[in-house]
FIMIDREN-424956 format. One line per field, with one value per residue: residue in one letter; y negated, x negated, z negated of N, C-alpha, C, O in turn; chain. Coordinates in pm, 1 decimal, m for minus. Layout:
% FIMIDREN-424956
r	[A ...]
n_py	[Y ...]
n_px	[X ...]
n_pz	[Z ...]
ca_py	[Y ...]
ca_px	[X ...]
ca_pz	[Z ...]
c_py	[Y ...]
c_px	[X ...]
c_pz	[Z ...]
o_py	[Y ...]
o_px	[X ...]
o_pz	[Z ...]
c	[A ...]
END
This chain:
% FIMIDREN-424956
r	[M R A V I Q R V Q R A S V T V G G E L V S S I G R G L C V L I G I H K N D T P A D M E Y I V R K I L N T R L F E D A N G K R W Q V S V K D A G F E I L S V S Q F T L Y C E L K G N K P D Y R H A M G G E A A Q Q F Y Q E F F T Q L Q K Q Y K P E M I K D G V F G A M M Q V D I Q N D G P V T I N I D S P I K K N G N S T E D T G E]
n_py	[673.9 632.0 784.4 755.2 963.4 990.1 1188.8 1134.9 1054.7 843.2 540.9 200.6 m107.0 m445.6 m778.0 m1106.9 m1109.9 m985.5 m681.5 m463.2 m200.6 128.1 453.7 784.9 1095.2 1211.0 1105.7 846.5 665.2 518.8 339.1 299.6 141.5 201.9 15.1 151.6 340.6 575.4 694.4 972.5 991.6 884.0 1076.0 1297.0 1210.4 1163.0 1425.5 1554.3 1415.5 1490.6 1770.8 1869.9 2074.0 1987.8 2023.5 2219.5 2543.3 2691.4 2875.0 2763.4 2783.4 2631.9 2402.8 2486.0 2378.7 2133.8 1774.4 1735.3 1991.8 2005.7 1803.1 1550.5 1195.6 936.9 670.6 436.2 233.2 m25.6 m84.7 m257.2 m279.1 m29.5 22.3 m115.1 m230.3 m277.7 m561.0 m621.3 m765.6 m852.3 m801.9 m652.8 m632.8 m541.4 m297.4 m243.4 m249.5 m538.0 m797.1 m847.4 m634.0 m421.7 m438.6 m366.9 m107.1 12.4 m7.6 165.6 402.6 425.8 456.3 701.2 868.7 854.2 967.2 1230.7 1333.5 1252.2 959.2 807.6 887.3 773.5 497.8 160.7 m100.7 m448.5 m548.5 m701.7 m865.6 m991.5 m749.0 m584.9 m276.5 m25.2 268.7 591.4 820.1 1165.2 1421.9 1374.1 1354.1 1288.5 1254.5 1215.9 1149.4 1148.6 1067.6 1280.8 1265.6 1137.8 1278.7 1221.4 1185.0 1408.1 1559.9 1650.4 1771.2 1965.9 2239.2 2356.6 2387.9]
n_px	[m1704.2 m1355.9 m1042.7 m697.7 m451.8 m135.2 141.8 392.3 731.7 781.8 606.5 491.6 327.4 334.3 256.1 265.3 543.1 569.9 594.5 327.6 225.7 366.4 465.0 601.9 670.5 394.1 74.4 m5.4 m285.1 m490.8 m787.1 m1091.8 m1407.1 m1724.1 m2006.8 m2245.0 m2191.3 m2237.5 m2281.9 m2250.7 m2075.8 m1850.7 m1798.6 m1734.1 m1496.1 m1325.7 m1307.7 m1179.8 m933.4 m815.4 m807.4 m711.0 m472.4 m160.6 100.0 398.2 422.2 563.6 734.0 813.4 641.4 452.9 168.3 5.5 m58.2 m241.3 m240.2 m335.4 m304.2 m26.9 44.5 120.5 149.2 m89.2 m131.5 m361.3 m501.0 m703.6 m844.3 m992.8 m955.8 m952.0 m1195.2 m1204.7 m1309.5 m1232.6 m1312.3 m1269.4 m969.6 m989.5 m1017.2 m1295.9 m1486.4 m1734.6 m1839.9 m1734.5 m1788.5 m1916.8 m1736.3 m1788.6 m1963.5 m1811.9 m1588.8 m1696.0 m1780.4 m1535.5 m1405.9 m1562.9 m1510.0 m1232.7 m1244.2 m1381.3 m1189.9 m988.8 m1129.0 m1160.1 m910.1 m606.6 m596.5 m357.8 m203.4 m297.4 m275.5 m321.7 m357.3 m419.2 m736.4 m850.0 m628.3 m336.2 m130.3 186.3 274.0 483.6 617.9 766.1 732.1 667.4 764.7 703.8 378.4 54.2 m285.1 m610.2 m926.2 m1270.6 m1579.1 m1868.5 m2081.5 m2404.8 m2708.1 m3032.4 m3084.5 m2969.2 m2676.7 m2373.9 m2182.9 m1897.0 m1858.5 m1639.8 m1346.7]
n_pz	[701.3 655.5 670.0 654.9 706.0 833.3 880.4 1110.9 1210.6 1367.3 1450.9 1437.4 1535.4 1463.9 1545.7 1449.0 1490.5 1735.8 1909.2 1925.3 1956.1 1973.6 1866.3 1904.2 1753.5 1564.9 1455.0 1229.5 1179.4 949.0 951.9 791.8 784.2 669.7 557.2 605.9 797.9 1066.8 1410.0 1376.2 1159.8 1276.8 1479.2 1322.2 1190.5 1409.9 1511.5 1295.5 1281.2 1525.0 1507.7 1260.5 1112.9 1090.0 1161.1 1232.6 1390.9 1694.5 1584.9 1352.9 1141.1 894.8 893.7 1109.3 1360.7 1537.6 1600.8 1854.5 1971.2 1965.4 2134.7 2055.1 1968.5 1867.1 1646.1 1582.7 1333.3 1235.4 915.4 689.3 416.9 305.6 198.7 m39.5 m357.5 m689.7 m880.6 m1181.8 m1159.3 m904.4 m557.3 m392.5 m109.0 m32.1 48.0 292.0 645.7 808.7 992.7 1300.6 1367.4 1267.6 1434.8 1684.8 1621.5 1555.2 1803.9 1956.2 1818.2 1874.6 2152.1 2166.6 2048.4 2243.1 2462.6 2378.6 2368.9 2506.7 2677.2 2713.6 2502.3 2275.7 2071.8 1947.6 1694.9 1645.1 1611.6 1318.1 1292.9 1118.9 1054.2 1080.6 984.0 1063.3 953.7 977.6 767.5 788.4 607.4 309.7 455.7 385.8 435.6 313.9 446.5 421.1 575.1 566.7 275.8 271.3 169.4 90.0 361.9 473.4 596.4 432.9 567.5 654.0 875.7 976.2 1178.2]
ca_py	[632.4 681.6 788.6 793.1 1020.3 1010.1 1254.4 1044.8 1073.4 728.0 434.8 86.6 m220.8 m575.5 m891.2 m1232.8 m1083.4 m917.6 m540.9 m440.1 m58.4 216.7 595.5 875.6 1192.4 1224.8 1061.0 708.5 679.9 397.1 364.0 211.4 162.2 169.9 m60.5 242.8 444.9 605.6 772.0 1105.5 973.9 863.8 1204.7 1380.2 1162.5 1190.7 1570.0 1588.3 1361.4 1567.5 1915.1 1910.7 2136.4 1923.7 2045.3 2357.1 2606.3 2712.9 2958.4 2687.6 2807.4 2506.3 2385.9 2573.5 2312.4 1998.3 1674.2 1761.7 2113.9 1979.9 1702.5 1434.1 1068.8 884.8 525.9 406.9 96.6 m58.4 m136.1 m272.7 m270.5 107.1 21.3 m211.1 m193.6 m384.8 m624.8 m669.6 m763.0 m913.2 m708.7 m674.4 m552.6 m535.5 m167.2 m239.3 m306.7 m676.2 m823.3 m820.6 m497.5 m330.8 m440.4 m285.8 31.5 58.9 8.8 289.5 509.7 434.7 510.6 844.1 935.0 864.7 1060.2 1368.4 1373.4 1193.6 814.5 754.2 931.6 702.3 355.0 96.1 m233.2 m557.1 m557.1 m826.5 m940.3 m960.2 m657.8 m515.9 m137.6 38.0 413.3 683.3 931.5 1293.8 1518.8 1297.1 1414.6 1190.2 1320.4 1126.8 1215.4 1068.1 1132.5 1341.8 1184.7 1174.3 1289.0 1232.2 1194.2 1528.6 1554.4 1759.4 1795.7 2101.7 2263.9 2422.7 2313.3]
ca_px	[m1572.8 m1242.5 m917.5 m574.5 m374.0 3.7 225.1 507.8 835.1 759.5 526.8 470.2 251.2 383.3 170.1 335.1 677.9 565.6 556.7 198.5 216.5 457.9 456.4 702.1 614.7 249.3 m3.3 m48.5 m414.9 m555.2 m931.1 m1184.6 m1545.7 m1822.6 m2120.8 m2353.8 m2143.8 m2318.1 m2207.2 m2218.3 m1954.2 m1743.7 m1770.0 m1668.7 m1359.4 m1250.2 m1282.2 m1081.0 m803.1 m761.2 m800.6 m648.5 m342.6 m59.8 233.0 445.7 413.5 692.2 817.1 846.2 542.8 383.7 23.1 m52.6 m86.6 m296.7 m175.5 m383.2 m238.4 116.3 66.3 183.2 79.0 m166.5 m141.2 m479.9 m498.1 m822.4 m804.2 m1111.7 m921.0 m972.8 m1320.5 m1191.9 m1348.2 m1184.8 m1400.2 m1161.6 m846.9 m1017.9 m1070.3 m1431.2 m1496.3 m1876.7 m1873.7 m1682.1 m1875.9 m1882.8 m1645.4 m1825.9 m2016.9 m1699.5 m1504.5 m1764.8 m1777.5 m1397.3 m1376.7 m1628.8 m1429.5 m1109.3 m1282.9 m1410.3 m1061.5 m925.4 m1204.7 m1146.7 m770.3 m546.8 m592.5 m221.7 m140.9 m364.3 m240.9 m378.2 m311.5 m506.4 m843.1 m863.8 m502.3 m241.0 m37.5 291.2 274.6 609.3 610.9 861.8 647.1 732.3 727.8 591.3 245.6 m53.8 m412.9 m726.6 m1049.5 m1393.0 m1691.3 m1956.2 m2179.0 m2541.9 m2801.6 m3169.7 m3083.7 m2902.9 m2532.7 m2307.2 m2066.6 m1851.0 m1860.4 m1516.0 m1245.5]
ca_pz	[746.2 577.9 745.5 587.4 815.5 795.4 981.0 1125.7 1312.6 1453.8 1388.5 1526.1 1485.0 1507.8 1509.2 1476.0 1538.5 1865.9 1906.6 1990.7 1990.1 1902.7 1901.9 1850.9 1659.2 1569.5 1340.3 1210.6 1114.0 901.9 960.7 722.3 827.7 566.4 612.0 643.7 888.5 1185.1 1510.1 1322.5 1079.5 1374.1 1542.7 1221.0 1168.9 1533.9 1515.1 1192.4 1320.6 1635.9 1484.8 1134.7 1142.4 1005.5 1218.2 1239.0 1523.3 1762.4 1497.3 1232.5 1035.2 864.3 887.7 1211.0 1487.5 1528.2 1685.8 1990.7 2017.0 1980.3 2237.6 1994.5 1980.3 1754.1 1632.1 1502.2 1281.4 1156.0 784.0 605.8 274.9 256.0 122.5 m148.8 m493.2 m776.4 m979.0 m1268.0 m1079.5 m775.1 m458.3 m341.3 12.7 5.6 106.9 429.0 748.0 843.0 1103.5 1439.2 1376.0 1246.3 1554.0 1785.7 1575.5 1569.6 1945.9 1998.7 1758.5 1951.5 2283.2 2147.6 2024.8 2374.6 2545.9 2332.3 2375.6 2627.0 2649.4 2707.1 2377.0 2166.7 2067.7 1828.4 1657.8 1688.0 1512.3 1244.0 1285.8 1012.9 1121.9 1007.4 1029.4 1026.0 975.7 918.8 728.3 808.3 503.4 360.5 461.1 393.6 410.4 312.1 490.1 421.9 641.8 466.4 203.2 306.9 57.2 141.5 506.7 520.0 587.8 362.1 652.3 679.2 1019.5 1015.5 1251.7]
c_py	[695.7 674.7 830.4 833.0 1048.3 1076.2 1174.3 1096.6 962.2 627.7 322.4 m19.5 m346.8 m681.4 m1018.7 m1213.1 m1012.7 m773.8 m521.8 m296.9 17.5 358.9 667.7 969.3 1205.3 1180.3 910.0 719.1 541.8 426.1 256.3 245.3 112.0 101.6 28.9 352.3 453.7 675.0 912.8 1099.5 961.8 996.7 1296.1 1339.8 1187.8 1337.6 1609.4 1536.8 1451.6 1713.9 1960.6 1956.5 2086.8 1949.0 2193.0 2412.1 2626.8 2797.0 2888.5 2709.5 2681.9 2518.5 2473.9 2500.6 2170.7 1903.0 1697.7 1884.6 2089.8 1879.3 1579.0 1311.1 1031.7 732.8 499.0 259.6 73.3 m122.3 m141.0 m257.1 m129.4 118.9 m86.8 m148.8 m309.0 m430.0 m692.9 m654.2 m820.2 m809.0 m750.2 m578.3 m534.6 m402.7 m153.2 m302.3 m446.4 m686.6 m782.1 m678.3 m395.5 m325.2 m355.8 m137.8 89.8 82.5 136.1 411.1 533.2 496.7 660.3 924.5 955.8 968.1 1205.4 1418.3 1324.2 1044.5 758.4 792.5 858.9 553.5 293.2 m39.9 m337.6 m576.6 m696.1 m907.8 m903.2 m880.0 m608.6 m376.1 m72.9 186.4 482.6 809.5 1060.3 1391.2 1472.5 1376.4 1302.8 1259.3 1215.0 1205.5 1113.9 1142.5 1181.3 1242.8 1232.6 1175.4 1311.9 1252.6 1317.4 1515.2 1673.4 1801.5 1942.5 2119.7 2332.0 2331.4 2320.0]
c_px	[m1467.7 m1118.9 m805.5 m479.6 m232.9 78.5 355.0 607.9 824.5 674.4 508.5 387.5 308.1 285.3 244.8 473.4 685.6 520.2 429.5 189.2 323.9 437.3 578.8 633.9 463.9 184.5 m23.0 m175.1 m470.1 m704.1 m1008.8 m1326.6 m1640.0 m1942.8 m2236.1 m2310.6 m2229.5 m2230.3 m2170.5 m2091.9 m1832.9 m1702.2 m1693.1 m1521.5 m1272.8 m1212.7 m1173.7 m942.2 m738.7 m735.2 m736.7 m505.2 m235.9 83.5 267.6 429.8 554.0 788.6 853.9 749.3 458.0 232.1 m50.7 m107.5 m139.3 m217.4 m211.7 m314.3 m90.7 146.3 136.7 93.8 3.7 m163.6 m255.0 m478.4 m623.0 m778.1 m924.1 m1080.6 m933.2 m1103.9 m1320.2 m1243.1 m1300.7 m1293.9 m1305.8 m1032.2 m866.7 m1074.4 m1208.6 m1449.0 m1640.6 m1917.8 m1823.4 m1783.0 m1825.0 m1808.2 m1687.8 m1878.4 m1904.0 m1609.2 m1566.3 m1758.6 m1637.4 m1364.1 m1441.1 m1554.3 m1303.0 m1135.6 m1310.9 m1283.0 m988.9 m995.7 m1180.6 m1002.6 m714.4 m531.7 m452.0 m148.5 m198.0 m331.9 m311.4 m315.6 m404.8 m611.7 m846.6 m736.5 m425.0 m129.7 69.4 298.4 400.6 597.2 732.7 782.0 727.6 682.4 765.8 460.6 144.9 m181.9 m523.1 m849.8 m1162.6 m1498.9 m1788.1 m2053.2 m2317.6 m2630.5 m2940.9 m3173.6 m3014.2 m2753.7 m2480.9 m2183.1 m2030.5 m1843.9 m1733.2 m1422.5 m1121.7]
c_pz	[657.2 667.5 652.2 699.5 765.5 910.9 988.7 1228.7 1416.0 1377.4 1489.9 1454.8 1548.8 1460.3 1547.6 1534.3 1672.8 1848.9 1988.5 2041.3 1914.7 1954.5 1848.5 1752.0 1676.9 1440.7 1343.9 1126.6 1078.5 892.4 886.8 764.0 719.0 630.5 656.7 740.4 1014.4 1289.5 1461.9 1236.0 1171.0 1437.1 1447.5 1204.6 1292.3 1538.8 1414.5 1228.5 1426.0 1603.5 1354.6 1163.5 1045.2 1051.8 1220.2 1381.4 1580.5 1679.4 1367.6 1117.5 1017.9 870.7 988.7 1332.8 1462.2 1617.7 1831.8 2049.3 2047.2 2091.6 2185.4 2007.1 1852.5 1760.6 1534.3 1461.9 1196.7 1025.1 690.7 457.4 219.4 179.0 15.5 m279.1 m581.2 m871.9 m1076.5 m1191.0 m940.1 m678.4 m408.9 m224.1 58.2 68.9 250.8 524.4 783.3 974.9 1243.1 1457.5 1360.3 1369.5 1665.0 1749.7 1593.4 1717.1 2000.6 1943.2 1841.9 2089.2 2271.9 2124.6 2158.3 2462.7 2507.2 2330.1 2508.9 2599.5 2634.3 2578.2 2254.8 2177.9 1947.3 1804.6 1716.2 1578.9 1449.3 1229.6 1160.1 1079.8 1025.8 1068.3 974.0 1055.8 916.6 891.5 735.1 703.3 363.3 354.7 481.2 349.5 414.0 352.0 488.8 500.0 534.2 403.1 241.0 182.2 116.9 292.1 561.5 500.2 506.8 438.2 657.4 829.9 1067.3 1089.5 1169.9]
o_py	[798.6 573.3 929.1 749.5 1120.9 1026.5 1148.9 1171.2 981.4 629.1 344.8 m22.2 m354.2 m675.3 m1037.0 m1291.4 m982.5 m746.7 m559.0 m273.4 m22.9 380.9 618.6 926.1 1209.9 1211.8 852.9 774.7 458.6 525.7 137.3 362.3 m5.1 128.5 m13.9 447.5 354.8 710.5 966.6 1191.6 1020.7 1026.0 1363.9 1425.4 1230.1 1371.2 1689.5 1607.3 1484.6 1775.8 2079.8 1887.0 2137.0 1901.4 2279.6 2336.7 2583.7 2791.9 2947.8 2659.6 2631.8 2626.6 2529.5 2553.7 2098.1 1946.6 1681.8 1882.1 2145.9 1870.6 1509.7 1320.1 1086.7 673.2 534.9 171.8 143.5 m203.9 m43.7 m225.0 m110.6 213.7 m143.4 m30.5 m425.3 m348.2 m808.0 m542.6 m835.1 m736.5 m868.4 m457.6 m514.4 m396.2 m62.2 m396.4 m469.8 m596.7 m690.0 m610.2 m294.8 m218.6 m280.9 m53.2 202.4 182.5 206.4 511.0 647.0 579.7 737.8 1035.8 1063.1 1047.6 1293.6 1533.0 1353.3 1006.8 670.8 736.5 880.6 491.1 363.9 m87.5 m318.1 m616.5 m796.6 m1009.8 m796.6 m934.7 m593.0 m359.6 m67.0 225.8 437.0 894.8 1064.2 1437.8 1531.2 1454.1 1231.1 1315.8 1134.1 1313.7 1006.6 1265.0 1128.6 1149.2 1352.6 1083.1 1410.9 1328.3 1331.3 1464.3 1782.7 1859.6 2030.7 2022.6 2361.9 2210.6 2264.6]
o_px	[m1489.7 m1093.4 m817.1 m433.3 m213.4 78.6 419.6 573.4 853.1 670.5 509.7 378.3 327.5 236.9 282.9 516.8 795.1 420.0 423.5 149.7 366.8 398.2 649.3 548.3 413.0 231.5 m53.6 m173.4 m493.2 m744.2 m994.4 m1362.4 m1636.4 m1975.7 m2317.8 m2385.4 m2285.5 m2116.2 m2068.0 m2010.3 m1727.6 m1583.0 m1598.6 m1433.1 m1157.9 m1097.8 m1085.8 m843.3 m620.5 m648.9 m710.2 m427.9 m222.8 178.2 180.6 424.9 652.4 909.9 918.7 772.3 398.8 175.2 m156.2 m194.4 m88.3 m137.1 m128.5 m270.6 m35.9 259.9 204.9 m21.2 28.7 m189.3 m246.3 m457.1 m645.8 m686.0 m954.7 m1170.1 m925.6 m1122.8 m1424.9 m1222.1 m1326.2 m1359.8 m1267.0 m989.8 m770.1 m1167.9 m1234.6 m1429.3 m1665.2 m2020.4 m1864.5 m1853.7 m1704.3 m1815.4 m1628.9 m1841.3 m1900.5 m1558.7 m1495.4 m1734.7 m1621.9 m1300.8 m1380.9 m1537.4 m1270.5 m1057.9 m1268.9 m1269.5 m934.0 m929.8 m1180.5 m976.8 m771.8 m460.4 m429.1 m43.1 m151.8 m357.7 m355.3 m233.0 m462.3 m579.3 m846.2 m736.5 m445.9 m46.3 45.7 325.0 421.0 569.5 792.5 765.7 843.0 568.7 856.2 436.3 149.3 m188.2 m528.8 m875.8 m1151.8 m1508.3 m1789.2 m2100.4 m2345.0 m2626.7 m2963.5 m3256.0 m3000.7 m2708.9 m2537.3 m2090.3 m2116.2 m1824.8 m1719.8 m1419.8 m1018.9]
o_pz	[593.4 732.4 579.5 777.1 667.9 1023.5 887.1 1320.4 1534.2 1254.4 1610.9 1332.0 1670.1 1347.3 1663.2 1618.8 1720.2 1782.7 2105.7 2155.5 1806.6 2069.1 1760.2 1674.8 1788.9 1331.4 1448.6 1016.8 1166.3 832.2 914.8 777.6 681.1 746.0 738.1 762.8 1061.6 1260.1 1503.7 1238.7 1146.3 1446.9 1487.8 1205.0 1279.2 1567.4 1446.2 1208.3 1416.2 1665.9 1338.8 1229.4 933.6 989.1 1211.2 1478.5 1520.3 1699.9 1281.4 1007.3 1113.6 855.7 958.1 1402.0 1376.9 1700.3 1921.1 2164.4 2142.1 2138.1 2260.8 2050.1 1745.2 1865.2 1416.8 1545.6 1098.2 1023.2 621.7 379.3 98.0 102.8 m16.1 m306.0 m550.0 m936.1 m1056.6 m1160.8 m865.3 m712.4 m386.5 m238.0 177.1 136.7 322.8 488.4 787.2 1058.7 1299.8 1553.1 1431.1 1404.5 1732.2 1835.8 1640.8 1750.8 2081.8 2013.1 1875.5 2136.5 2357.8 2175.4 2183.1 2529.8 2593.1 2293.4 2613.8 2506.5 2550.9 2548.1 2142.8 2280.9 1856.6 1882.5 1823.3 1467.0 1520.2 1160.6 1102.2 1152.1 906.0 1187.3 852.7 1169.1 819.1 978.7 692.3 710.8 303.9 262.3 581.2 240.4 506.6 299.4 548.1 492.8 422.9 467.7 242.8 100.8 186.5 343.4 683.1 397.4 511.8 381.8 664.0 903.0 1185.9 1065.6 1208.9]
c	[A A A A A A A A A A A A A A A A A A A A A A A A A A A A A A A A A A A A A A A A A A A A A A A A A A A A A A A A A A A A A A A A A A A A A A A A A A A A A A A A A A A A A A A A A A A A A A A A A A A A A A A A A A A A A A A A A A A A A A A A A A A A A A A A A A A A A A A A A A A A A A A A A A A A A A A A A A A A A A A A A]
END
């Protein structure tokens, strides 16, 4: 899995001119699902989204508090284009998980994110829709996280929070 995490002052998703979701301060997370992703990849990405310290503490010291610790919101948006590979000038999405399987995987990811935080603080877009994502990036801070690469069936995952 791949997550592009953006610290935001606000973010929203619109589909066909209709507002679908919006959040205040927190994280806008773009999620790409690789065709070989497993529940272990999902668990890793959920843990990193919730625990990466991207906010300041009460004393203004930077990089001390996670979205979960701060009680901020998360807007999650599925984005298969995160697994784009260019073939010349043409996009190739062969590394992205296919439609129906990806939708089920994303829904399970979203459910896990809600279970490990507060469901009312987690919003999302519309899977497979042409969405307009509006963000006011805070910082700007943008972090890319990939789930660990598997080598011979063994994960290279870090275990730090």
